[in-house]
mmCIF file of the N, C-alpha and C atoms, coordinates in Angstrom:
data_MODEL
# 
_entry.id   MODEL 
# 
loop_
_atom_site.group_PDB 
_atom_site.id 
_atom_site.type_symbol 
_atom_site.label_atom_id 
_atom_site.label_alt_id 
_atom_site.label_comp_id 
_atom_site.label_asym_id 
_atom_site.label_entity_id 
_atom_site.label_seq_id 
_atom_site.pdbx_PDB_ins_code 
_atom_site.Cartn_x 
_atom_site.Cartn_y 
_atom_site.Cartn_z 
_atom_site.occupancy 
_atom_site.B_iso_or_equiv 
_atom_site.pdbx_formal_charge 
_atom_site.auth_seq_id 
_atom_site.auth_comp_id 
_atom_site.auth_asym_id 
_atom_site.auth_atom_id 
_atom_site.pdbx_PDB_model_num 
ATOM 1   N N  . MET A 1 1  ? -15.313 38.273 41.973 1.00 0.00 ? 1  MET A N  1 
ATOM 2   C CA . MET A 1 1  ? -16.272 38.070 41.181 1.00 0.00 ? 1  MET A CA 1 
ATOM 3   C C  . MET A 1 1  ? -16.755 36.881 41.880 1.00 0.00 ? 1  MET A C  1 
ATOM 4   N N  . SER A 1 2  ? -18.221 36.697 41.212 1.00 0.00 ? 2  SER A N  1 
ATOM 5   C CA . SER A 1 2  ? -18.923 35.617 42.321 1.00 0.00 ? 2  SER A CA 1 
ATOM 6   C C  . SER A 1 2  ? -18.715 34.319 41.608 1.00 0.00 ? 2  SER A C  1 
ATOM 7   N N  . ALA A 1 3  ? -18.895 33.307 42.828 1.00 0.00 ? 3  ALA A N  1 
ATOM 8   C CA . ALA A 1 3  ? -18.483 31.742 42.665 1.00 0.00 ? 3  ALA A CA 1 
ATOM 9   C C  . ALA A 1 3  ? -19.714 31.928 41.050 1.00 0.00 ? 3  ALA A C  1 
ATOM 10  N N  . PRO A 1 4  ? -19.698 30.703 40.002 1.00 0.00 ? 4  PRO A N  1 
ATOM 11  C CA . PRO A 1 4  ? -20.564 30.470 38.993 1.00 0.00 ? 4  PRO A CA 1 
ATOM 12  C C  . PRO A 1 4  ? -21.945 29.976 39.433 1.00 0.00 ? 4  PRO A C  1 
ATOM 13  N N  . SER A 1 5  ? -22.549 29.796 38.312 1.00 0.00 ? 5  SER A N  1 
ATOM 14  C CA . SER A 1 5  ? -24.044 29.363 39.657 1.00 0.00 ? 5  SER A CA 1 
ATOM 15  C C  . SER A 1 5  ? -23.932 28.400 38.512 1.00 0.00 ? 5  SER A C  1 
ATOM 16  N N  . MET A 1 6  ? -25.063 27.295 39.084 1.00 0.00 ? 6  MET A N  1 
ATOM 17  C CA . MET A 1 6  ? -25.191 25.987 38.335 1.00 0.00 ? 6  MET A CA 1 
ATOM 18  C C  . MET A 1 6  ? -25.072 25.809 36.660 1.00 0.00 ? 6  MET A C  1 
ATOM 19  N N  . GLU A 1 7  ? -25.946 26.567 36.536 1.00 0.00 ? 7  GLU A N  1 
ATOM 20  C CA . GLU A 1 7  ? -25.641 25.983 34.667 1.00 0.00 ? 7  GLU A CA 1 
ATOM 21  C C  . GLU A 1 7  ? -25.079 26.870 34.725 1.00 0.00 ? 7  GLU A C  1 
ATOM 22  N N  . GLU A 1 8  ? -24.152 27.941 35.250 1.00 0.00 ? 8  GLU A N  1 
ATOM 23  C CA . GLU A 1 8  ? -23.053 28.213 34.105 1.00 0.00 ? 8  GLU A CA 1 
ATOM 24  C C  . GLU A 1 8  ? -21.975 27.464 34.445 1.00 0.00 ? 8  GLU A C  1 
ATOM 25  N N  . ARG A 1 9  ? -21.750 26.925 35.481 1.00 0.00 ? 9  ARG A N  1 
ATOM 26  C CA . ARG A 1 9  ? -20.738 25.592 35.405 1.00 0.00 ? 9  ARG A CA 1 
ATOM 27  C C  . ARG A 1 9  ? -20.633 24.334 34.711 1.00 0.00 ? 9  ARG A C  1 
ATOM 28  N N  . LYS A 1 10 ? -22.050 24.034 34.437 1.00 0.00 ? 10 LYS A N  1 
ATOM 29  C CA . LYS A 1 10 ? -22.768 23.755 33.184 1.00 0.00 ? 10 LYS A CA 1 
ATOM 30  C C  . LYS A 1 10 ? -21.982 24.180 31.979 1.00 0.00 ? 10 LYS A C  1 
ATOM 31  N N  . ALA A 1 11 ? -22.925 24.946 31.845 1.00 0.00 ? 11 ALA A N  1 
ATOM 32  C CA . ALA A 1 11 ? -21.953 25.600 30.164 1.00 0.00 ? 11 ALA A CA 1 
ATOM 33  C C  . ALA A 1 11 ? -20.767 25.175 30.147 1.00 0.00 ? 11 ALA A C  1 
ATOM 34  N N  . CYS A 1 12 ? -20.671 25.810 31.062 1.00 0.00 ? 12 CYS A N  1 
ATOM 35  C CA . CYS A 1 12 ? -18.878 25.679 31.082 1.00 0.00 ? 12 CYS A CA 1 
ATOM 36  C C  . CYS A 1 12 ? -17.927 24.430 30.778 1.00 0.00 ? 12 CYS A C  1 
ATOM 37  N N  . TRP A 1 13 ? -18.813 23.525 31.289 1.00 0.00 ? 13 TRP A N  1 
ATOM 38  C CA . TRP A 1 13 ? -17.781 21.895 31.287 1.00 0.00 ? 13 TRP A CA 1 
ATOM 39  C C  . TRP A 1 13 ? -18.633 21.707 29.809 1.00 0.00 ? 13 TRP A C  1 
ATOM 40  N N  . GLY A 1 14 ? -19.322 22.388 29.844 1.00 0.00 ? 14 GLY A N  1 
ATOM 41  C CA . GLY A 1 14 ? -19.842 21.056 27.971 1.00 0.00 ? 14 GLY A CA 1 
ATOM 42  C C  . GLY A 1 14 ? -19.247 22.154 27.669 1.00 0.00 ? 14 GLY A C  1 
ATOM 43  N N  . ALA A 1 15 ? -18.630 23.389 27.527 1.00 0.00 ? 15 ALA A N  1 
ATOM 44  C CA . ALA A 1 15 ? -17.626 23.494 26.183 1.00 0.00 ? 15 ALA A CA 1 
ATOM 45  C C  . ALA A 1 15 ? -16.473 23.020 26.570 1.00 0.00 ? 15 ALA A C  1 
ATOM 46  N N  . ARG A 1 16 ? -15.996 22.642 27.726 1.00 0.00 ? 16 ARG A N  1 
ATOM 47  C CA . ARG A 1 16 ? -14.653 22.205 27.664 1.00 0.00 ? 16 ARG A CA 1 
ATOM 48  C C  . ARG A 1 16 ? -15.095 21.298 26.761 1.00 0.00 ? 16 ARG A C  1 
ATOM 49  N N  . ASP A 1 17 ? -15.331 19.850 27.497 1.00 0.00 ? 17 ASP A N  1 
ATOM 50  C CA . ASP A 1 17 ? -15.554 18.507 26.761 1.00 0.00 ? 17 ASP A CA 1 
ATOM 51  C C  . ASP A 1 17 ? -16.092 18.952 25.344 1.00 0.00 ? 17 ASP A C  1 
ATOM 52  N N  . GLU A 1 18 ? -16.586 19.734 24.746 1.00 0.00 ? 18 GLU A N  1 
ATOM 53  C CA . GLU A 1 18 ? -16.775 19.533 23.087 1.00 0.00 ? 18 GLU A CA 1 
ATOM 54  C C  . GLU A 1 18 ? -15.523 20.154 22.421 1.00 0.00 ? 18 GLU A C  1 
ATOM 55  N N  . TYR A 1 19 ? -14.507 20.997 23.549 1.00 0.00 ? 19 TYR A N  1 
ATOM 56  C CA . TYR A 1 19 ? -13.364 21.362 22.137 1.00 0.00 ? 19 TYR A CA 1 
ATOM 57  C C  . TYR A 1 19 ? -12.812 20.220 22.792 1.00 0.00 ? 19 TYR A C  1 
ATOM 58  N N  . TRP A 1 20 ? -12.280 19.663 23.632 1.00 0.00 ? 20 TRP A N  1 
ATOM 59  C CA . TRP A 1 20 ? -11.567 18.365 23.859 1.00 0.00 ? 20 TRP A CA 1 
ATOM 60  C C  . TRP A 1 20 ? -11.807 16.778 22.580 1.00 0.00 ? 20 TRP A C  1 
ATOM 61  N N  . LYS A 1 21 ? -13.460 17.227 22.785 1.00 0.00 ? 21 LYS A N  1 
ATOM 62  C CA . LYS A 1 21 ? -13.655 15.922 21.834 1.00 0.00 ? 21 LYS A CA 1 
ATOM 63  C C  . LYS A 1 21 ? -12.797 16.466 21.309 1.00 0.00 ? 21 LYS A C  1 
ATOM 64  N N  . CYS A 1 22 ? -12.831 17.619 20.221 1.00 0.00 ? 22 CYS A N  1 
ATOM 65  C CA . CYS A 1 22 ? -12.639 18.623 18.950 1.00 0.00 ? 22 CYS A CA 1 
ATOM 66  C C  . CYS A 1 22 ? -11.135 17.672 18.046 1.00 0.00 ? 22 CYS A C  1 
ATOM 67  N N  . LEU A 1 23 ? -10.610 18.249 19.763 1.00 0.00 ? 23 LEU A N  1 
ATOM 68  C CA . LEU A 1 23 ? -9.492  17.980 19.633 1.00 0.00 ? 23 LEU A CA 1 
ATOM 69  C C  . LEU A 1 23 ? -8.941  16.629 19.427 1.00 0.00 ? 23 LEU A C  1 
ATOM 70  N N  . ASP A 1 24 ? -9.096  15.886 20.176 1.00 0.00 ? 24 ASP A N  1 
ATOM 71  C CA . ASP A 1 24 ? -9.275  13.987 20.122 1.00 0.00 ? 24 ASP A CA 1 
ATOM 72  C C  . ASP A 1 24 ? -9.285  14.230 19.306 1.00 0.00 ? 24 ASP A C  1 
ATOM 73  N N  . GLU A 1 25 ? -10.199 14.321 18.298 1.00 0.00 ? 25 GLU A N  1 
ATOM 74  C CA . GLU A 1 25 ? -11.086 13.910 16.635 1.00 0.00 ? 25 GLU A CA 1 
ATOM 75  C C  . GLU A 1 25 ? -9.882  13.923 15.328 1.00 0.00 ? 25 GLU A C  1 
ATOM 76  N N  . ASN A 1 26 ? -8.955  15.546 16.005 1.00 0.00 ? 26 ASN A N  1 
ATOM 77  C CA . ASN A 1 26 ? -8.218  16.060 15.182 1.00 0.00 ? 26 ASN A CA 1 
ATOM 78  C C  . ASN A 1 26 ? -6.685  16.276 15.162 1.00 0.00 ? 26 ASN A C  1 
ATOM 79  N N  . MET A 1 27 ? -6.974  14.781 16.262 1.00 0.00 ? 27 MET A N  1 
ATOM 80  C CA . MET A 1 27 ? -4.953  15.321 16.332 1.00 0.00 ? 27 MET A CA 1 
ATOM 81  C C  . MET A 1 27 ? -5.033  15.989 17.355 1.00 0.00 ? 27 MET A C  1 
ATOM 82  N N  . GLU A 1 28 ? -5.307  15.982 18.234 1.00 0.00 ? 28 GLU A N  1 
ATOM 83  C CA . GLU A 1 28 ? -4.366  17.450 18.168 1.00 0.00 ? 28 GLU A CA 1 
ATOM 84  C C  . GLU A 1 28 ? -4.482  19.058 17.833 1.00 0.00 ? 28 GLU A C  1 
ATOM 85  N N  . ASP A 1 29 ? -4.775  19.124 16.996 1.00 0.00 ? 29 ASP A N  1 
ATOM 86  C CA . ASP A 1 29 ? -4.679  20.319 15.819 1.00 0.00 ? 29 ASP A CA 1 
ATOM 87  C C  . ASP A 1 29 ? -5.835  21.485 16.584 1.00 0.00 ? 29 ASP A C  1 
ATOM 88  N N  . ALA A 1 30 ? -5.443  22.451 17.535 1.00 0.00 ? 30 ALA A N  1 
ATOM 89  C CA . ALA A 1 30 ? -6.368  23.397 17.866 1.00 0.00 ? 30 ALA A CA 1 
ATOM 90  C C  . ALA A 1 30 ? -6.767  24.381 16.523 1.00 0.00 ? 30 ALA A C  1 
ATOM 91  N N  . SER A 1 31 ? -6.469  24.728 15.063 1.00 0.00 ? 31 SER A N  1 
ATOM 92  C CA . SER A 1 31 ? -6.801  25.467 14.711 1.00 0.00 ? 31 SER A CA 1 
ATOM 93  C C  . SER A 1 31 ? -7.785  24.890 14.119 1.00 0.00 ? 31 SER A C  1 
ATOM 94  N N  . ARG A 1 32 ? -8.257  23.668 14.080 1.00 0.00 ? 32 ARG A N  1 
ATOM 95  C CA . ARG A 1 32 ? -9.614  23.128 13.481 1.00 0.00 ? 32 ARG A CA 1 
ATOM 96  C C  . ARG A 1 32 ? -10.685 22.914 14.485 1.00 0.00 ? 32 ARG A C  1 
ATOM 97  N N  . CYS A 1 33 ? -9.906  23.485 15.388 1.00 0.00 ? 33 CYS A N  1 
ATOM 98  C CA . CYS A 1 33 ? -11.375 24.243 16.822 1.00 0.00 ? 33 CYS A CA 1 
ATOM 99  C C  . CYS A 1 33 ? -11.460 25.578 16.834 1.00 0.00 ? 33 CYS A C  1 
ATOM 100 N N  . GLN A 1 34 ? -10.857 25.911 16.438 1.00 0.00 ? 34 GLN A N  1 
ATOM 101 C CA . GLN A 1 34 ? -10.652 27.600 16.545 1.00 0.00 ? 34 GLN A CA 1 
ATOM 102 C C  . GLN A 1 34 ? -12.307 27.896 17.967 1.00 0.00 ? 34 GLN A C  1 
ATOM 103 N N  . LYS A 1 35 ? -13.228 27.741 16.837 1.00 0.00 ? 35 LYS A N  1 
ATOM 104 C CA . LYS A 1 35 ? -14.556 28.027 17.382 1.00 0.00 ? 35 LYS A CA 1 
ATOM 105 C C  . LYS A 1 35 ? -15.503 27.374 18.301 1.00 0.00 ? 35 LYS A C  1 
ATOM 106 N N  . LEU A 1 36 ? -14.722 26.268 18.647 1.00 0.00 ? 36 LEU A N  1 
ATOM 107 C CA . LEU A 1 36 ? -14.930 25.995 20.242 1.00 0.00 ? 36 LEU A CA 1 
ATOM 108 C C  . LEU A 1 36 ? -14.348 26.358 20.913 1.00 0.00 ? 36 LEU A C  1 
ATOM 109 N N  . ARG A 1 37 ? -12.821 26.607 20.626 1.00 0.00 ? 37 ARG A N  1 
ATOM 110 C CA . ARG A 1 37 ? -12.535 27.127 21.879 1.00 0.00 ? 37 ARG A CA 1 
ATOM 111 C C  . ARG A 1 37 ? -12.854 28.652 22.546 1.00 0.00 ? 37 ARG A C  1 
ATOM 112 N N  . CYS A 1 38 ? -13.158 29.369 21.277 1.00 0.00 ? 38 CYS A N  1 
ATOM 113 C CA . CYS A 1 38 ? -14.229 31.137 21.970 1.00 0.00 ? 38 CYS A CA 1 
ATOM 114 C C  . CYS A 1 38 ? -14.774 30.530 22.345 1.00 0.00 ? 38 CYS A C  1 
ATOM 115 N N  . SER A 1 39 ? -16.188 28.905 22.639 1.00 0.00 ? 39 SER A N  1 
ATOM 116 C CA . SER A 1 39 ? -16.513 29.565 23.066 1.00 0.00 ? 39 SER A CA 1 
ATOM 117 C C  . SER A 1 39 ? -15.974 28.375 24.340 1.00 0.00 ? 39 SER A C  1 
ATOM 118 N N  . PHE A 1 40 ? -15.385 27.606 24.383 1.00 0.00 ? 40 PHE A N  1 
ATOM 119 C CA . PHE A 1 40 ? -15.197 27.609 26.331 1.00 0.00 ? 40 PHE A CA 1 
ATOM 120 C C  . PHE A 1 40 ? -14.721 28.680 26.526 1.00 0.00 ? 40 PHE A C  1 
ATOM 121 N N  . GLU A 1 41 ? -13.364 29.182 26.281 1.00 0.00 ? 41 GLU A N  1 
ATOM 122 C CA . GLU A 1 41 ? -12.907 30.594 26.433 1.00 0.00 ? 41 GLU A CA 1 
ATOM 123 C C  . GLU A 1 41 ? -13.987 31.812 27.823 1.00 0.00 ? 41 GLU A C  1 
ATOM 124 N N  . SER A 1 42 ? -15.226 31.574 26.434 1.00 0.00 ? 42 SER A N  1 
ATOM 125 C CA . SER A 1 42 ? -16.079 32.465 26.758 1.00 0.00 ? 42 SER A CA 1 
ATOM 126 C C  . SER A 1 42 ? -17.119 31.982 27.557 1.00 0.00 ? 42 SER A C  1 
ATOM 127 N N  . ARG A 1 43 ? -17.245 30.872 27.701 1.00 0.00 ? 43 ARG A N  1 
ATOM 128 C CA . ARG A 1 43 ? -18.041 30.245 28.668 1.00 0.00 ? 43 ARG A CA 1 
ATOM 129 C C  . ARG A 1 43 ? -17.151 30.179 30.316 1.00 0.00 ? 43 ARG A C  1 
ATOM 130 N N  . CYS A 1 44 ? -16.113 29.987 30.506 1.00 0.00 ? 44 CYS A N  1 
ATOM 131 C CA . CYS A 1 44 ? -15.772 29.638 31.513 1.00 0.00 ? 44 CYS A CA 1 
ATOM 132 C C  . CYS A 1 44 ? -15.124 30.981 32.531 1.00 0.00 ? 44 CYS A C  1 
ATOM 133 N N  . PRO A 1 45 ? -14.337 30.962 33.912 1.00 0.00 ? 45 PRO A N  1 
ATOM 134 C CA . PRO A 1 45 ? -13.721 32.143 34.235 1.00 0.00 ? 45 PRO A CA 1 
ATOM 135 C C  . PRO A 1 45 ? -12.259 31.910 33.735 1.00 0.00 ? 45 PRO A C  1 
ATOM 136 N N  . GLN A 1 46 ? -11.957 32.545 33.319 1.00 0.00 ? 46 GLN A N  1 
ATOM 137 C CA . GLN A 1 46 ? -10.334 32.742 33.103 1.00 0.00 ? 46 GLN A CA 1 
ATOM 138 C C  . GLN A 1 46 ? -9.584  31.749 34.053 1.00 0.00 ? 46 GLN A C  1 
ATOM 139 N N  . GLN A 1 47 ? -9.650  31.973 34.815 1.00 0.00 ? 47 GLN A N  1 
ATOM 140 C CA . GLN A 1 47 ? -8.597  31.107 35.524 1.00 0.00 ? 47 GLN A CA 1 
ATOM 141 C C  . GLN A 1 47 ? -8.990  29.408 35.433 1.00 0.00 ? 47 GLN A C  1 
ATOM 142 N N  . TRP A 1 48 ? -9.924  29.469 35.582 1.00 0.00 ? 48 TRP A N  1 
ATOM 143 C CA . TRP A 1 48 ? -10.682 28.064 35.405 1.00 0.00 ? 48 TRP A CA 1 
ATOM 144 C C  . TRP A 1 48 ? -10.267 27.298 33.664 1.00 0.00 ? 48 TRP A C  1 
ATOM 145 N N  . VAL A 1 49 ? -10.261 28.049 32.735 1.00 0.00 ? 49 VAL A N  1 
ATOM 146 C CA . VAL A 1 49 ? -9.506  28.268 31.358 1.00 0.00 ? 49 VAL A CA 1 
ATOM 147 C C  . VAL A 1 49 ? -8.174  27.770 31.587 1.00 0.00 ? 49 VAL A C  1 
ATOM 148 N N  . LYS A 1 50 ? -7.121  28.309 32.166 1.00 0.00 ? 50 LYS A N  1 
ATOM 149 C CA . LYS A 1 50 ? -6.050  28.011 32.499 1.00 0.00 ? 50 LYS A CA 1 
ATOM 150 C C  . LYS A 1 50 ? -5.812  27.075 34.047 1.00 0.00 ? 50 LYS A C  1 
ATOM 151 N N  . TYR A 1 51 ? -6.539  26.148 33.693 1.00 0.00 ? 51 TYR A N  1 
ATOM 152 C CA . TYR A 1 51 ? -6.296  24.449 35.348 1.00 0.00 ? 51 TYR A CA 1 
ATOM 153 C C  . TYR A 1 51 ? -6.673  23.844 34.427 1.00 0.00 ? 51 TYR A C  1 
ATOM 154 N N  . PHE A 1 52 ? -8.565  23.668 33.552 1.00 0.00 ? 52 PHE A N  1 
ATOM 155 C CA . PHE A 1 52 ? -8.222  22.995 32.643 1.00 0.00 ? 52 PHE A CA 1 
ATOM 156 C C  . PHE A 1 52 ? -7.443  22.872 31.624 1.00 0.00 ? 52 PHE A C  1 
ATOM 157 N N  . ASP A 1 53 ? -6.999  23.356 30.991 1.00 0.00 ? 53 ASP A N  1 
ATOM 158 C CA . ASP A 1 53 ? -5.733  23.304 29.901 1.00 0.00 ? 53 ASP A CA 1 
ATOM 159 C C  . ASP A 1 53 ? -4.246  22.192 30.497 1.00 0.00 ? 53 ASP A C  1 
ATOM 160 N N  . LYS A 1 54 ? -3.785  23.161 31.990 1.00 0.00 ? 54 LYS A N  1 
ATOM 161 C CA . LYS A 1 54 ? -2.724  22.431 32.216 1.00 0.00 ? 54 LYS A CA 1 
ATOM 162 C C  . LYS A 1 54 ? -3.599  21.239 32.545 1.00 0.00 ? 54 LYS A C  1 
ATOM 163 N N  . ARG A 1 55 ? -4.514  20.686 33.062 1.00 0.00 ? 55 ARG A N  1 
ATOM 164 C CA . ARG A 1 55 ? -5.325  19.907 33.805 1.00 0.00 ? 55 ARG A CA 1 
ATOM 165 C C  . ARG A 1 55 ? -4.907  18.397 32.276 1.00 0.00 ? 55 ARG A C  1 
ATOM 166 N N  . ARG A 1 56 ? -5.881  19.539 30.854 1.00 0.00 ? 56 ARG A N  1 
ATOM 167 C CA . ARG A 1 56 ? -5.348  18.489 30.002 1.00 0.00 ? 56 ARG A CA 1 
ATOM 168 C C  . ARG A 1 56 ? -3.731  18.070 29.385 1.00 0.00 ? 56 ARG A C  1 
ATOM 169 N N  . ASP A 1 57 ? -3.109  18.941 29.439 1.00 0.00 ? 57 ASP A N  1 
ATOM 170 C CA . ASP A 1 57 ? -2.125  18.271 29.386 1.00 0.00 ? 57 ASP A CA 1 
ATOM 171 C C  . ASP A 1 57 ? -1.223  17.515 30.511 1.00 0.00 ? 57 ASP A C  1 
ATOM 172 N N  . PHE A 1 58 ? -2.332  17.244 31.500 1.00 0.00 ? 58 PHE A N  1 
ATOM 173 C CA . PHE A 1 58 ? -1.113  16.036 32.281 1.00 0.00 ? 58 PHE A CA 1 
ATOM 174 C C  . PHE A 1 58 ? -2.015  14.991 32.296 1.00 0.00 ? 58 PHE A C  1 
ATOM 175 N N  . LEU A 1 59 ? -3.156  15.502 31.863 1.00 0.00 ? 59 LEU A N  1 
ATOM 176 C CA . LEU A 1 59 ? -4.106  13.741 31.411 1.00 0.00 ? 59 LEU A CA 1 
ATOM 177 C C  . LEU A 1 59 ? -2.663  13.233 30.123 1.00 0.00 ? 59 LEU A C  1 
ATOM 178 N N  . LYS A 1 60 ? -3.164  14.210 29.293 1.00 0.00 ? 60 LYS A N  1 
ATOM 179 C CA . LYS A 1 60 ? -2.000  13.683 28.482 1.00 0.00 ? 60 LYS A CA 1 
ATOM 180 C C  . LYS A 1 60 ? -0.977  12.865 28.154 1.00 0.00 ? 60 LYS A C  1 
ATOM 181 N N  . TYR A 1 61 ? 0.108   13.733 29.510 1.00 0.00 ? 61 TYR A N  1 
ATOM 182 C CA . TYR A 1 61 ? 1.842   13.060 29.259 1.00 0.00 ? 61 TYR A CA 1 
ATOM 183 C C  . TYR A 1 61 ? 1.204   11.824 29.840 1.00 0.00 ? 61 TYR A C  1 
ATOM 184 N N  . LYS A 1 62 ? 0.162   11.874 31.150 1.00 0.00 ? 62 LYS A N  1 
ATOM 185 C CA . LYS A 1 62 ? -0.135  10.453 31.980 1.00 0.00 ? 62 LYS A CA 1 
ATOM 186 C C  . LYS A 1 62 ? -0.024  9.961  30.917 1.00 0.00 ? 62 LYS A C  1 
ATOM 187 N N  . GLU A 1 63 ? -0.697  9.433  30.268 1.00 0.00 ? 63 GLU A N  1 
ATOM 188 C CA . GLU A 1 63 ? -1.664  8.310  28.928 1.00 0.00 ? 63 GLU A CA 1 
ATOM 189 C C  . GLU A 1 63 ? -0.439  8.547  28.018 1.00 0.00 ? 63 GLU A C  1 
ATOM 190 N N  . GLN A 1 64 ? 0.289   8.646  27.517 1.00 0.00 ? 64 GLN A N  1 
ATOM 191 C CA . GLN A 1 64 ? 1.334   8.343  27.252 1.00 0.00 ? 64 GLN A CA 1 
ATOM 192 C C  . GLN A 1 64 ? 2.329   7.896  28.265 1.00 0.00 ? 64 GLN A C  1 
ATOM 193 N N  . LEU A 1 65 ? 2.996   8.432  29.006 1.00 0.00 ? 65 LEU A N  1 
ATOM 194 C CA . LEU A 1 65 ? 3.927   7.583  30.023 1.00 0.00 ? 65 LEU A CA 1 
ATOM 195 C C  . LEU A 1 65 ? 3.245   6.322  30.162 1.00 0.00 ? 65 LEU A C  1 
ATOM 196 N N  . GLN A 1 66 ? 2.622   6.214  30.914 1.00 0.00 ? 66 GLN A N  1 
ATOM 197 C CA . GLN A 1 66 ? 1.715   5.047  31.314 1.00 0.00 ? 66 GLN A CA 1 
ATOM 198 C C  . GLN A 1 66 ? 1.928   3.703  30.250 1.00 0.00 ? 66 GLN A C  1 
ATOM 199 N N  . ALA A 1 67 ? 1.561   4.040  28.717 1.00 0.00 ? 67 ALA A N  1 
ATOM 200 C CA . ALA A 1 67 ? 1.620   3.719  27.557 1.00 0.00 ? 67 ALA A CA 1 
ATOM 201 C C  . ALA A 1 67 ? 3.162   3.115  27.182 1.00 0.00 ? 67 ALA A C  1 
ATOM 202 N N  . GLY A 1 68 ? 4.027   3.810  28.184 1.00 0.00 ? 68 GLY A N  1 
ATOM 203 C CA . GLY A 1 68 ? 6.029   4.195  27.713 1.00 0.00 ? 68 GLY A CA 1 
ATOM 204 C C  . GLY A 1 68 ? 5.919   4.529  26.530 1.00 0.00 ? 68 GLY A C  1 
ATOM 205 N N  . GLU A 1 69 ? 5.295   5.067  26.060 1.00 0.00 ? 69 GLU A N  1 
ATOM 206 C CA . GLU A 1 69 ? 5.750   6.308  24.761 1.00 0.00 ? 69 GLU A CA 1 
ATOM 207 C C  . GLU A 1 69 ? 7.005   7.109  25.211 1.00 0.00 ? 69 GLU A C  1 
ATOM 208 N N  . PHE A 1 70 ? 7.224   7.950  25.624 1.00 0.00 ? 70 PHE A N  1 
ATOM 209 C CA . PHE A 1 70 ? 8.165   8.586  25.587 1.00 0.00 ? 70 PHE A CA 1 
ATOM 210 C C  . PHE A 1 70 ? 9.808   7.876  26.116 1.00 0.00 ? 70 PHE A C  1 
ATOM 211 N N  . PRO A 1 71 ? 10.584  7.789  25.529 1.00 0.00 ? 71 PRO A N  1 
ATOM 212 C CA . PRO A 1 71 ? 11.490  6.871  25.540 1.00 0.00 ? 71 PRO A CA 1 
ATOM 213 C C  . PRO A 1 71 ? 12.619  7.431  27.568 1.00 0.00 ? 71 PRO A C  1 
ATOM 214 N N  . GLY A 1 72 ? 13.032  6.055  27.507 1.00 0.00 ? 72 GLY A N  1 
ATOM 215 C CA . GLY A 1 72 ? 13.438  6.012  29.097 1.00 0.00 ? 72 GLY A CA 1 
ATOM 216 C C  . GLY A 1 72 ? 12.699  5.233  29.988 1.00 0.00 ? 72 GLY A C  1 
ATOM 217 N N  . THR A 1 73 ? 11.694  5.630  29.741 1.00 0.00 ? 73 THR A N  1 
ATOM 218 C CA . THR A 1 73 ? 10.367  4.521  30.082 1.00 0.00 ? 73 THR A CA 1 
ATOM 219 C C  . THR A 1 73 ? 9.937   3.312  30.194 1.00 0.00 ? 73 THR A C  1 
ATOM 220 N N  . THR A 1 74 ? 10.387  2.965  31.862 1.00 0.00 ? 74 THR A N  1 
ATOM 221 C CA . THR A 1 74 ? 10.050  0.599  31.492 1.00 0.00 ? 74 THR A CA 1 
ATOM 222 C C  . THR A 1 74 ? 8.980   0.718  31.989 1.00 0.00 ? 74 THR A C  1 
ATOM 223 N N  . GLU A 1 75 ? 8.496   -0.740 31.850 1.00 0.00 ? 75 GLU A N  1 
ATOM 224 C CA . GLU A 1 75 ? 7.055   -0.640 32.489 1.00 0.00 ? 75 GLU A CA 1 
ATOM 225 C C  . GLU A 1 75 ? 7.200   -1.671 34.562 1.00 0.00 ? 75 GLU A C  1 
ATOM 226 N N  . LYS A 1 76 ? 6.798   -1.372 35.338 1.00 0.00 ? 76 LYS A N  1 
ATOM 227 C CA . LYS A 1 76 ? 7.073   -1.286 36.528 1.00 0.00 ? 76 LYS A CA 1 
ATOM 228 C C  . LYS A 1 76 ? 6.511   -3.239 36.518 1.00 0.00 ? 76 LYS A C  1 
ATOM 229 N N  . SER A 1 77 ? 7.202   -4.072 36.988 1.00 0.00 ? 77 SER A N  1 
ATOM 230 C CA . SER A 1 77 ? 7.534   -5.471 37.259 1.00 0.00 ? 77 SER A CA 1 
ATOM 231 C C  . SER A 1 77 ? 6.482   -5.859 38.346 1.00 0.00 ? 77 SER A C  1 
# 
């Protein structure tokens, strides 16, 4: 498999950004973003989709951790 062209990468990133925006606006309700998810999956290599899904999970976890939204977390003094 060859590397995606610049246009293909831009299309992939754009589809990812639209899907993530939809998730943000719909409080992570993926059922409301199915069309955008399909577009994201069709425009990006499968390995990229897996990576971006894990990346989003990590970023959301990090946001919650920094906001102190998990039990047992304390702010650094």
